[in-house]
C-alpha positions as CSV (number, residue, x, y, z in Angstrom):
1,M,27.6,-10.3,-7.5
2,Q,29.9,-10.5,-4.5
3,N,31.4,-7.1,-5.3
4,S,27.9,-5.6,-5.5
5,L,27.0,-7.2,-2.2
6,N,30.1,-5.8,-0.6
7,Y,29.5,-2.4,-2.0
8,I,25.9,-2.3,-0.7
9,V,27.0,-3.5,2.8
10,S,29.8,-0.9,2.9
11,K,27.3,1.9,2.4
12,S,25.1,0.7,5.3
13,E,25.3,2.2,8.8
14,I,25.1,-1.3,10.1
15,G,27.5,-2.7,7.6
16,Y,30.1,-3.7,10.2
17,I,27.5,-6.0,11.8
18,L,26.3,-7.5,8.5
19,N,29.9,-8.2,7.5
20,N,30.5,-10.1,10.7
21,V,27.4,-12.1,10.1
22,L,28.6,-13.0,6.6
23,K,31.8,-14.2,8.2
24,G,29.9,-16.5,10.4
25,D,30.1,-14.6,13.7
26,R,27.1,-14.8,16.1
27,L,25.2,-11.7,16.9
28,N,25.7,-10.2,20.4
29,L,23.2,-8.2,22.3
30,H,24.5,-4.8,21.0
31,D,24.4,-6.1,17.4
32,C,20.8,-7.3,17.9
33,K,19.7,-3.9,19.3
34,E,21.3,-2.0,16.4
35,L,19.6,-4.2,13.8
36,I,16.2,-3.7,15.5
37,K,16.7,0.1,15.5
38,S,17.9,0.2,11.9
39,D,15.7,1.3,9.0
40,D,17.9,-0.3,6.4
41,L,15.5,-3.2,5.7
42,Y,16.7,-3.6,2.2
43,T,20.3,-4.5,3.2
44,I,19.2,-6.6,6.1
45,G,16.9,-8.5,3.9
46,L,19.6,-8.9,1.2
47,I,22.0,-10.4,3.8
48,A,19.3,-12.6,5.2
49,S,18.6,-13.9,1.7
50,T,22.3,-14.5,1.1
51,L,22.6,-16.5,4.2
52,R,19.5,-18.5,3.4
53,K,21.0,-19.4,0.0
54,I,24.3,-20.4,1.6
55,L,22.6,-22.7,4.1
56,F,19.6,-24.1,2.1
57,G,20.1,-23.2,-1.6
58,N,16.8,-22.4,-3.4
59,T,14.8,-25.1,-1.7
60,T,11.5,-23.9,-0.1
61,T,9.5,-26.2,2.1
62,F,6.1,-26.0,3.7
63,I,3.8,-27.9,6.0
64,N,0.2,-28.7,5.2
65,N,-1.2,-28.0,8.6
66,I,-4.4,-27.6,10.5
67,I,-4.9,-25.7,13.8
68,L,-6.8,-27.8,16.3
69,N,-7.9,-25.8,19.3
70,Y,-9.1,-28.6,21.6
71,T,-10.4,-26.2,24.4
72,N,-10.9,-22.5,25.0
73,V,-11.2,-22.9,28.7
74,C,-8.4,-21.0,30.3
75,V,-7.4,-19.6,33.7
76,T,-4.5,-17.3,32.8
77,Y,-6.7,-14.5,31.4
78,C,-4.1,-12.8,29.3
79,K,-5.0,-9.2,28.5
80,F,-4.3,-9.6,24.7
81,C,-6.4,-12.8,24.3
82,A,-9.9,-12.8,22.8
83,F,-9.9,-16.6,22.5
84,Y,-10.2,-17.8,26.0
85,R,-13.3,-18.3,28.2
86,P,-13.2,-18.9,31.9
87,P,-14.4,-22.3,33.3
88,G,-18.2,-22.6,33.3
89,H,-18.7,-19.8,30.7
90,E,-21.6,-20.4,28.3
91,E,-19.2,-20.1,25.4
92,S,-16.6,-22.4,26.8
93,Y,-15.9,-25.8,25.1
94,T,-13.6,-28.8,25.3
95,H,-13.7,-31.3,22.4
96,N,-13.9,-35.0,23.0
97,I,-11.8,-37.5,21.2
98,K,-14.6,-38.5,18.8
99,D,-15.0,-34.9,17.6
100,I,-11.3,-34.4,17.3
101,M,-10.8,-37.5,15.2
102,K,-13.7,-36.5,12.9
103,R,-12.1,-33.2,12.2
104,I,-8.7,-34.8,11.5
105,A,-10.3,-37.4,9.2
106,L,-12.1,-34.7,7.2
107,S,-9.0,-32.5,7.0
108,N,-6.8,-35.4,5.9
109,E,-9.4,-36.5,3.3
110,M,-9.8,-33.0,1.9
111,F,-6.2,-31.6,2.2
112,G,-3.8,-34.4,2.9
113,I,-2.5,-32.8,6.0
114,T,1.0,-33.5,7.3
115,Q,0.8,-31.8,10.7
116,I,-1.6,-30.9,13.5
117,L,-1.0,-27.8,15.5
118,F,-2.7,-28.9,18.8
119,Q,-3.2,-26.0,21.2
120,G,-5.8,-24.7,23.5
121,G,-6.3,-22.9,26.8
122,H,-4.9,-23.6,30.2
123,N,-7.7,-25.9,31.3
124,P,-7.3,-27.1,34.9
125,N,-10.0,-29.8,34.4
126,L,-7.9,-31.9,31.9
127,S,-5.7,-34.6,33.1
128,I,-2.7,-35.9,31.2
129,E,-4.7,-39.0,30.2
130,Y,-6.9,-36.7,28.0
131,Y,-3.9,-35.8,25.9
132,E,-2.4,-39.3,25.9
133,E,-5.6,-40.8,24.6
134,I,-5.9,-38.3,21.8
135,F,-2.3,-38.5,20.7
136,N,-2.4,-42.3,20.8
137,E,-5.5,-42.4,18.7
138,I,-4.1,-39.9,16.2
139,K,-0.9,-42.0,15.8
140,K,-2.9,-45.2,15.5
141,F,-4.8,-44.1,12.5
142,Y,-2.5,-41.4,11.0
143,P,1.1,-42.3,12.0
144,S,2.6,-40.1,9.3
145,I,0.9,-36.9,10.6
146,A,3.1,-34.9,13.0
147,I,1.7,-33.7,16.3
148,H,3.0,-30.2,16.9
149,G,1.3,-29.5,20.2
150,L,1.0,-27.9,23.5
151,S,2.9,-24.7,24.4
152,A,5.3,-24.6,27.3
153,S,2.6,-22.9,29.4
154,E,0.2,-25.7,28.6
155,I,2.8,-28.2,29.6
156,D,3.2,-26.3,32.9
157,M,-0.5,-26.5,33.5
158,I,-0.6,-30.3,32.9
159,S,2.3,-30.6,35.3
160,K,0.4,-28.7,38.0
161,V,-2.7,-30.7,37.5
162,E,-0.8,-34.0,37.7
163,R,1.6,-32.8,40.4
164,S,4.3,-34.3,38.3
165,S,7.6,-32.9,37.0
166,I,7.9,-31.2,33.7
167,K,10.2,-34.0,32.5
168,E,7.7,-36.7,33.4
169,V,4.9,-34.9,31.6
170,I,6.9,-34.4,28.4
171,S,8.1,-38.0,28.5
172,R,4.6,-39.4,28.7
173,L,3.3,-37.1,26.0
174,K,6.3,-38.0,23.7
175,D,5.5,-41.7,24.3
176,A,1.9,-41.0,23.3
177,G,2.9,-39.4,20.0
178,L,3.9,-35.8,20.6
179,D,6.5,-34.8,18.0
180,S,7.3,-31.2,18.7
181,L,6.3,-28.2,20.8
182,P,5.0,-24.8,19.4
183,G,6.6,-21.7,20.6
184,A,3.5,-20.0,21.9
185,G,3.4,-18.5,25.4
186,A,6.7,-16.8,25.1
187,E,5.3,-13.4,24.1
188,I,8.3,-11.3,25.1
189,L,10.7,-13.2,27.3
190,D,10.9,-10.5,29.9
191,D,9.1,-10.6,33.2
192,R,8.3,-6.9,33.2
193,V,6.3,-7.3,30.0
194,K,4.7,-10.5,31.2
195,S,3.6,-8.8,34.5
196,V,1.6,-6.4,32.4
197,I,0.1,-8.5,29.6
198,S,0.0,-12.0,31.0
199,P,0.7,-11.9,34.8
200,L,-0.8,-15.4,35.5
201,K,1.2,-17.2,32.8
202,I,4.6,-18.8,33.4
203,K,7.6,-16.5,33.8
204,S,10.4,-16.2,31.2
205,N,12.8,-18.6,32.8
206,Q,10.1,-21.3,33.2
207,W,9.3,-21.1,29.5
208,L,13.0,-21.5,28.7
209,N,13.4,-24.4,31.2
210,I,10.4,-26.3,29.7
211,M,11.8,-25.9,26.2
212,K,15.2,-27.1,27.4
213,E,13.6,-30.2,29.1
214,A,11.8,-30.9,25.8
215,H,15.0,-30.6,23.8
216,D,16.9,-32.8,26.2
217,L,14.3,-35.5,25.6
218,G,14.8,-35.2,21.8
219,I,11.7,-33.1,21.1
220,K,12.3,-30.0,18.9
221,S,10.3,-26.8,19.2
222,S,9.6,-23.6,17.5
223,A,9.9,-20.2,19.1
224,T,7.7,-17.2,18.7
225,M,7.6,-13.5,19.7
226,M,4.5,-11.4,20.1
227,Y,5.4,-7.8,19.9
228,G,3.4,-4.5,19.7
229,T,2.2,-4.2,23.3
230,V,4.4,-2.6,26.0
231,E,7.8,-4.0,25.2
232,T,10.9,-1.9,24.4
233,D,13.5,-2.5,21.7
234,D,15.9,-3.6,24.4
235,E,13.4,-6.2,25.6
236,I,12.9,-7.5,22.0
237,A,16.7,-7.8,21.6
238,Q,16.9,-9.7,25.0
239,H,14.1,-12.0,23.8
240,I,15.9,-12.9,20.6
241,M,19.2,-13.5,22.4
242,K,17.6,-15.8,25.0
243,I,16.1,-17.9,22.1
244,S,19.5,-17.9,20.4
245,E,21.3,-19.0,23.5
246,L,18.8,-21.8,24.1
247,Q,19.2,-23.0,20.5
248,Q,23.0,-22.9,20.8
249,K,22.9,-24.9,24.0
250,T,20.4,-27.6,23.0
251,N,20.1,-27.5,19.2
252,G,16.4,-28.1,19.6
253,L,14.8,-25.2,17.8
């Protein structure tokens, strides 16, 4: 099997990169760009599967999750978003704690959920107490259900509403029951791209700083990438490297 793997890699135009990965070397920016440009998906997938088996064996896990969009009121008006409604719009909504707990109870009864993805718009009318009350109530009745909630840009909005530091906001939310942060709001971590598709949302460095603050407080996060708009291959590579560097520094992803 190893001989076959070595042979396949040796025939690939990106074989030198894949060999280095198998040896445990971290990708650099040039390597990342070359992998993005490559059409050799079979060999890339084969190496990815090999690394997965080395790290995790044949174990596959999943999360029984619901998406709970607590509000669609938003003031960042991203050009790619069909979800948001501006404040005062006839189709705007913000769920109260009673409605939220009803949905969680029903979802838990029907599906035995293990996690809640709690996300919404950037609603300037919601104080931090709104989130604290909901998280406390969830943990009171469903302590084993994880709260994977609030993107970095939502955290930033709460910080602005409260006129508090990012650290204080995350600390209070953690005390209320927040378990981890989703990676939404990153899009492509390049401010040229953001200036086109989401000019009112936080800049790349602020997204990274908020995630670092969360990791420093012991809260892990996921990281996402939304591609297919105006970004280049170089900007995609830069995005991946920024995420990788954050993970390496904080071990929080």
